[in-house]
N, C-alpha and C positions, 0 to 999 in steps of 0.2 A: 439354717439361720442366715439372715441377710444382715451384713454389717454396713451401717451407714457411716460414711466419712464426713467429717466436718468440712466446711468450705475451705478452711485454711489448710487442712490435710490434702485435699484434692489439689489445691494450688501448689502445695509443696511437692507432691508426687509428680504433677505435670512438669514442674520445673526440673526435677531430677531426670525425667524421661527426655525432656528436650536437651538437657545438658549432655546426656549420654549420646543422643542422636547427633547433636551438633559436634560434640567432642569426637565421636567415632568418625563422622564425616571429615572433620578437620584432620584427624590422624591419617585417614585415607588420602586426603589431598596432599598432606605433608609427605606421605610416603611416595605418592606419585611425583611430587616436585623433587624430592631427594633422588628418586630413581632417574627422573628426567635429567637432573643435573649431574648424574653419574656418580653420586656419593656411594652407591653400592656396587660400582663397577661401570666401566665405560659401555655406552650404548653404541650400536653401529652408526657410523656417520653416513651422510648422503652418498659419499663416494663408495662406502661399503655396500649400501643398498643398490647402487648402480652396478657394482661389480661384486656380487656375493661370492664368498670363498667356498668353493666346493671342489672336491677332487674329481675332476671331469676327465674321462678317458680320451686319449687321442685316437681318432679313427683313421684306419688305413682303408682307402676306398679304391675300387677297381676302375677300369678305364671309362666306365659310364658315369662316374662321378657320384653314384648312388649306392651301389652294392658294396657292403662292408666286407673286407677280407679278414679283419680282426681289429684289435685295439691294444694300446698300451695303457696300463692303469695301475693305480694303487687300489682304487675302488672302481669296479666295473660299471662305469656310469657314462652314458652318452646322451646329450640333450636332444630334445625334439622341439618343434614349434607347435603352436596351438592348432594349426591346420593339419598337423600330423597326428592329432589325437582323435580317436573315434568319439563321436557324440555319446556313445554308450558309456565311455569312461567318465566323461564330464557329468552325465546324468547320474551315474552310480555314485560318484564321489559327493556331489551336492546333496543328493537325496539322503545319503547315509550320514555324512559328517557335518553338514551345515546347510539345512534346507532354506535358510534365509540369506545365503551367501550373496545373492545379487542385490539385497536390500541394505545390508549394514555397511558400516565403514571400518571394518576391522574387528570391532568388538560388538557382539550381539548381547546387549544387556538383558533383553527379554529372555534370550536363551540361557544366559548365565543364572538369572534368578529363578528360572523355571525348570532347570535341568533335573532337579530332584523329582519334580512332578512328572516330567517326561519318563524318567526311569521307572517311576512307580506304576505308570500305565503301560510299560513294556516297550516304549520306543527306543530305549537304551541310547540316548544321545548324551555325549559329553558336553562340557562347558566351553571347550576351546573351538573357535571358528577355524576354518581352513587357513585363514591368513595368520592366525596365532600359531597354528601348527607349523606353517611355513617358517615363521620367525624362529621357532624352536629348532627346526631342521637346519636352518641356515647358519644360526649364530650362537647356539649353545647346546649343551647336552643336559638332559633332564637330571636335576639334582635329587638325591634321596634324603637330604636334610630338609625337614619341614619348613624351618625359617627361611633357608636359602631358596626353597621352592616357591615360597610366597613372594620373595623379592624377584625371583626369576619370572614368576607369573606377571608381575607388574611390568618387568622389562619386556616381556612378550607382548603385552597389551600396547605399550608405547610403540614398540617396533612395528606391531601390526598396523597401527594407525598411520605410521610413516610409510609403510609398504603400500597401503591403500591410496595414500596421496601421491606416491611416486609411480605406481603401476596401474594398468587397467586390470579389470577382473580377469580377462583372458590371460594376461601375462602372469597374474598370480596363480591361476590354475595350472598354467604350463610350468612355472617354477616349482610348484608343489610336486607335480608328477616327476619332475626331473631330479628331485632331491630325496624322494622316499626310499628307504631301505626295504628291499624285498627278500632279505635273508639269502638262503641257498647259495653258498659258494660265492660270496662277495658280489651280489647282484644289487646294483643301485640304479634307481631311475626306471621309468616305465618302458623305455626302449629296450634295456637289457632284460627287464622282467618279461616282456612280451616274447622276446626271443628265447629266453631260458625255459619258460613254462609252456609256451604254446608254439614255438618256432614260427612266429609271425611278427608283424610290425604293429605298432600301436593303432594305426589308422584302420586296421583290419579286424580288430577285436570284436567279437560278437557280444551281445548283452551278458550271457552267462560267463564268458571269459573275463570281460571287464569287471563283472560283479565279484569274481573270485579274487582278482588282483586288488580291487578296492577293499575287499574283506580282510586283506593282509596288512593294510597300512598301519593299524594300531597294534598289531601283534604278529610280525612276520614269522617268529618262531612258534608262537602258540597256535596260530592258524595256518601253519605250514602244510600245504597239500601233499608234501613228500613225507613228512614225519607224522602228521596228524590229519589224515584225509577226512575222517569223520567230522572233526571240528571245522575244517575248511569248508566242507560241503554244507554244514549247518549254517555257518556264517555267510557263505555265498548266497544261500537261499534267503537269509534274512535281508541281505542287500537287495536281492531281486524283489522281495516284498516291499521294501522301502521305495524302490523305483516305481512299483505299481501304485503305492499309496500317494506318491507325488505326481502321478499322472504321466510318468515317462514310459511306462509299459501298461498294457491292459492287464486285467486280472487273468485272462486266458493266456496271454503271452508269458506272464510271470509263472503261472503253473506249469506251462510247457517247458520253460527253461529250468525250473526247479526240479523237474522229473529227470533231467539229463544227468549223466555222471560228470565228474570233473573234466574228463576229456583232455588230460594232460598230454603234451608232447614234450616231455622234459628232456633237456639236453644241457648237461653241465658245460659251462663255458670257462675256459682258462687259457693261459698263454700257449698251451700246447694244442689247443683245439682250433678248428676253423681252417680255411683255405690258406695255402702258401705260408706255413709257419716258418720255414727256413728263410724265405724272402722277407717276411716281416721282421725277423731277428736281424738279418743283415742290413736291411734298409734303415733300421733304427739307429745303428751305429753310424751309418752314412749321413743321416739327417742331423744327428748331434754334431758331427764333424762340419757339415755345411753351415749350420747356425753359428758355430764357434768361429770358423774361418772367415765368414762374411760379417762377423760382428753384429748378428741379428739378435737383438735383445728386446725385452719388454720396455714399456714407456718409462718405468722407473730404473732402467738399467740392469735389472736382474736377468738371469739366464732363464730361458724357456725350459720347462720341465715336461717332457713328453708323457710322463705318467700322471700328471695332475692338471695340465693347462688346457686340455680339450682342443688341441690342434686338429686340423683335418689334412691328411696326407693324400694327395691325389696321385695315383700311380698309373702305369701303363698296363698293368696285369688285367687280362680279361678273365673274369670269374668263371665263365663257362669253360674256356679253354684250359684254365688251371685245373678245374675239376676233371676234365677229360685226361689231362696229363697224369694226375695223381691216380686216376682209375686205371689207366694203361700200365703204369708202373706196378701197381699192386697186383693186377691181374697176371702179368707175365713173370714178375719176380717170385711169386709163389711157385710157379712151375720151374723156373730156373734154379731156385734154391733147392727144390726137391732133386733136380738133376745133380746138383753139386754135392748134396749129402750122399746120394747113392754112389756117386763117383768116388767119394773118399771113404766109403763104408769099409771097415776092416783094415784100413791102412793107418799105420802109426805116424802121427805128425812129428813125433820126436825123431824118427828115423828119416822121414821124407822131406821135412822142411829144414833147410839150413839155419843154424842159429836159433832154433825154436825157443830154447830157454831164454835167450836174450830178448826175444819178442815178448815172452810172457812177463819178464821182469819190467820191460818198458811199459807194457799194458797195465801192470799193477801200479806202477808209479804215476801213471797218467790218470788213474781213476779217482773219483771223489772219496771213496772209502779210505784209500791210502793217505790222502791229504788230511782227512779228518783225524785219523789215528796219529798221524805225525804231529798235528796241532795239539793233540792231547798229551804229547810228550813221550809216546811209546817208542821203544827202540826198534831197530830193523828186525831183530829176532822176534820180538813180540808181534810186530806187524805181520811177519811171515806166518807165524803161528795162527794169527787171526784169519788170514787168507786160506789156511788149510784146515779150518774148523767149520763144519757144516753149519749153515745158517738159512733162514727163510729169505729167499730172494725173488724179485720180480723180473721176469725175462720177456723180451719181445719175441713173438712168433708171428708168422703170417696168418695164423688162426686167431690172433688176439693175444693180449697179455696173459701170462700165467704166473702163479705163485708156486714156488717149488723149494725144496730143501736141497741144497748142494753147497759144496765148498766155493767160496768166492773166487778162488784161483781157477776152478773149473768153469765158472761163469765167464771168465776172461777168454778161456779157450773157446767156449760156445760163441761169444761175440766175434772172436777173430775169424771164425768159420762162417760168419754171415756175409753174404754178398751185399755190397753197397751199390747204389745207383744214383745218377743225377741226370736231369733233363732241363734244357732251356730252349724256349721257342721265341722267335722274334720276327717282326715285320722288317724285311731288308730295306724297304723303301723309306722307312722313317727311323729305324733303329729301335722302335718301341718293343720292349720285352712283353710277351703275352702270357707266358707260362714259365714257372720257376719251381722245380722240384729238387731241393738241395740234398735229399737223402731219403732213406727208407722209413724213418720214424723219428720225428723231432723230439718227442718226449724222452726217448732212450739214447739217441745219437744226435747231439747238437751240432756237430761239425758240418758246415755247409760245403758240399762238394762242388757246387756250381761256381762259386767265386773264391772261397778260401783255399780249396784244394787245387793242386796242380799235379797232373800225372803225365807220364810219357804218352805222346800222341800217336805214335806208330804211323801206319800208312795214311792216316788222315792228313799228314804233312805233304804227301806226294804231289797233290795238285799244284802246290805253289812252285815246285820245280818245273812242272810242265807249263805253268802259266808264264814263267819267265821265258821259256822256249817259244811259246806261241807269240809272246810280245816281240820276239826277235825273228819273226817270220817263219818259224817252223810250222809244219802242217800236222794235224792229227793223223793224217794218212801216211806220213813218212814212215818207212820201214827200217827197222834196226834188227840186226842179228842178236838173238837173245842168248848171249854168252857172257861169261864173266869179263868185266872191264875194270882194270885196276886204275885208281886215281892216285897220283902222287901230289901231295899237298903239304907244304910246310915241312919238307924233308921226310914225310912219312908216306907209306903206301897203304891204300885202303881199298878193299874189294868186299862187297857184301856177300852173304851166302844166299842160297835159294833152294827151297825144298824141292827135291826131284819130282814129287808127286804133284806139285803145284806149278811147276815150270812149263811154260809154253815154248816148245823147241822151235828153232828156225827163225826166219824173218817174220817179224810181226809189226803191226802199225803201233804208233804211240798211243792211239786210242785203245787198242786191245791191251797194250801193256798197262795202262792205267786201270782199265776195266778189271783186269785179273791181277792187279797189284804186283807186277813183275819187278823184282828188285834190280836185276842186272840192267834192264833197259833204263830204269829210273836212274841208276848210277851213271849210265852212259850219257843221259841227258844232263845230269849234274856236271859231268866232266866237260860237256860242251859249253854250258852257260856259266859255270863257276859258282861256288858257295856264297861269295859276297853278295851277288845280286839276289840270290834266293833268300838269304837271311834278311836283306833289306826289304824285300817284298813282304816277308812274314811279319817283320816288325811294323811296317807301314799299314798292315792289315789289322793292327790292334793287339798283337801278342805282347803282353807286358812283362812276361817272364824272360829270363836270359835265353838268347839264341845265338850260340857261337857260330861264326861263319866257317864251318867245317863241312866236308863232303857228306858226312853221315846224317846231316839234318834232312836230307832228301828222303830218308826212311823214317823220320820222326823220332830221333833220339833225344830231342829236347822235351821239357815238360811244359805244359800249359793248362789253363783252366777250361772248363766247359764254357764259361762265360766268354773268354777270349776267342776260343776256337769257333764257337757259333757265330760270334760277331765277324770273325775273319772270313768265314765262308759267305757272308752276305755280299761280299764284293762280286762274286760270280753271278748272283741272282739280281744284282742292282746295277748292271752295266758298268762295273768297275768302281762304283762309288761306295766308300766305307762310311756308314753312319754309326757313330759311336753307340753301342748298346745302351739304351736309356730305360730307366725303371721309374724315375720320378718325374712328375709333371709340374706340380707346384705344392707349396705349403701355405695354408691359411690358418689364422687364429680362429677362435670359436665364434667371432663375430663376422667372419668372412673376409677379413682384411688379408690381402696377399703379402706374405712375408718373404717368399722366395719363388722364383720361376726358373725351371731347369732349361738350359740351352744345350742343344746337341752339336757336337763337333762333326763336321762333314769334310771329306777330302776325296779327290779322285786318285785311286790307287793303281788301277789298270785301265788301259785303253778299252773303250766300250766293246769293240769288236773282239778283243782278246777275251773279255769276260764272257761274251756270247759263245765263243768257240769252246771255252772251258765248260759251259753248261752242256754243250754237245758231247764233249769228252766224258763228262761225269754221268751223262745219261747212259753211256755204255756200261757203267758199273751196274746199273739197274736192269738194263735190257738183257744182257747176257753175261755179266761179270760176277764179282763176289757178292753183289747185292741182288742177284736175280730172284731170290726167294720172295722178294717184294712182289713180284709178278705171280709166280706159280703157287706160292703158299698163301699169300695175304691178299691177292686179287687186286692190287693197286696197279692199274695199267695206264693211268694218266701220266702226263709229263712230270717226271721226277728225276732229279740228278742227285748224286750223293757219293759218299765214300765210306767204306768200312775201314776199320783200323784195329790191328792186333799187335800187342807189344811183346817184347822178349818173354818167353816162358808163359805166354797167354795171361800175363798179369793184368792187362787192361784190354777191355773190348770197347770199341767206339763205333758209332755210326752218326754221320752228319748228313742229313738229307735236306735238299733245297728244292723249293717250288717257287713260282713267281711271287707268291704272297707270303710265304713262311720259310724261315730257315730254322731247323731244329737239330740240336746236338744232344746225343745220348752217350753216357759213359757208364760202364759196369766193371766192378772189380772188388777185391777184398780190401780191408783196411790196410793190410800189409802186403806188399808186392810178392813177398816170399810165399804167400798162400794163394793158390790159383788153380784153375782147371789144369789137368795134366795132359789134355789132348787139345789140339787146335780146333778140331771139329766142334768141340763144346765151348771152348774159351774164346774163339774168334768173335769179332764184332758182329758178324752176320748172325750169330746165334745168341750172343749175350746182350746186344744193344739194339740192333735193327728191329726185332719184334716189338719192342716198346714204342719205337718211332711209328711203326705200322699201326699198332693199336691206337695210338694217339691220333694219327692223321685220319684213320677211318672214322673215328668219332667226330672229328672236326668236319670232315667232308659230308657226313650224314646230318649235319645240323645247318640248314640253309640260313638260319638267322645270323650266323657268323660271317657270311659273305665270302668264305674261302671256296673258290670255285674249283671243281675237280678237273675240268678239261681246258684250263687256260695254259697256254704254252709261254715259254720265255720270249720276250719281245726282242726283235732284231734291232740293232742300232739304227739311228735315223739315217745314217749315210749308207746303210746296207752292209753286206758282208762280202769281202773280196776273197777271203780264204775259201778254198775248195773243200767242202765237207763230204762230198761224194767220193769215196775212195776209189771206185772204179774209174770215174772221170779223172781223178788225180793221177792214177797209174797211167792212163792213156796219155794224159798231158805230159807226164814225166818221160814216157817212151818216145813221144813225138819230139820233145825237146832234145832227147839224146840223139835221135836220128838226124835232126837238123844240125846239131853240133858236129856230128860225124861228117856231114856233107861240107860244112864250112871249113873243116880241118884239112880237106883235100884242096 
């Protein structure tokens, strides 16, 4: 039945409809105006739009200015530019999330009113444009309250329009990719996502890889390729289909990529991962100190936050050399630890190690578990009971981390028996540090043995005594009777010991004495030149720890860091010039503005001829002395100078090797000096440190891209060398002088 309305009824109903439409429109306008004036909460200002707040990671970059060593972050987020985005990413995002992105001005009304129709026909498009999604990512969190969500939506629309007026389409796309959460262990932004999921950079992402990452943007947990690979694969293939529908891929290409597996190269990234973790931790403290001491602040006067402000830290570390150093350490320390374990097998630490109980007590009090229990208010007795109760613990091994059940006190014993190691490598001509390995595993052992730790340096100190002698016109070919020589100093008598099996009897040259690390001849030279001058040279060479001017420093009784000792040896390779070891080049803010530039201290410490003569003497260590296994075992026959070092009871093993282009120091020992190899043949620096140096340098020499040439010799001083280095010629000269003196005496 058809109902006919009277004209007056039609007029009345039309009036009601128009009132509803106009009233609804007025309400929407009023809501927009109220939102625009901030009645429902402040909107981002133009300054906020120009400087959107996002927790951006600070990047630590290697010496090429591009390769990341790691980052400091609250959110693992590093920004990229539009040029660094693969076109596949841009195409995948626009095709899936906002196919009219290039046409609208922030709000796509056509999209908003037809999204239900799109969903009905299976295109599954939401109502928010990319710009609106960016507004939400930058300035708010999605509310679960329906009324607040409506207001929030209006705020997003207004902010989106502002963003479109303030930025280009390319900038909006870039900002969007830099702010997206990609789930998986604190991964924010496309740069971190590309690295985490595919171990690549955003510019190298293939269509299927780009499609998978874009598939995650609206549901990083729901479409996680780690937790829900089937969902991720289905969503990725949907994105590839959208790219084909929008003409960004052909149908054949889309089908080819859809047939591929996810192809993940997943790698969890955290502060313990990546190259040079010890270096990154140490330089972070240094940078914060630099910014504070120099009064370097933001424009508003607030302090820079390395975890949030997206600074760029340009360092001297060479990523390739760092990798080689870490590989060399891991390769040999596995072998050395096995030797150490076999060496101690069946031997009681309680009986063999003095004060072992005190070492365990100290280790217990220094661990996190003890501090946590103490903070909970537990008594000493309760804590000790806890440490003697079996628990599930994670331990470091050279085969990887293991979970095991053991008493916490036994885990301390286990860690005490782990050998530690550190390496630093630098360019002596610039002071630039190229590799820094502060320990064996940063996740388990945070203490940095390159710079934080100081250990007794042993025979690596001997070259400084000989250098003072060479500076005072002594000759490497001068012969000395290798017998005990007592030194009387400050009312005390001092004479070192010398192992009978390692002592070279009779008259030997100073070069031979240094090559075979002879204590008695070294003491004789110290007696001649005096400890004050030797201590002065050591300190001038950059040793920052205390060095008392006493005779025993010629045998290395003082403590020093790997950092200082490696820097000190650079004077021999660099014609007597000391360049302060440098690790930082400059600091920039996220916009590329330079905040700080590092300047290196330089000083002439030795005469250039003396430095060259010392390289000749230190070559003897490698040619036929304590470091000769460098030749016969590791096959390095190129010009190398260096010195091994072994301290009291074999507690520390050192090797510092110098070439014209690199000086590298290596130290090995246990956490506590009381625990060590029980034989010199195993604990000496030639066995515990030198092999790591050799493994590192062989890798460096075999990589031509590094420019470290194998057969380059140390350069002679510009004015030549007057010191006679040929010992046969020197002896003839000495004999001739003696005969002439005899004739003159008659």
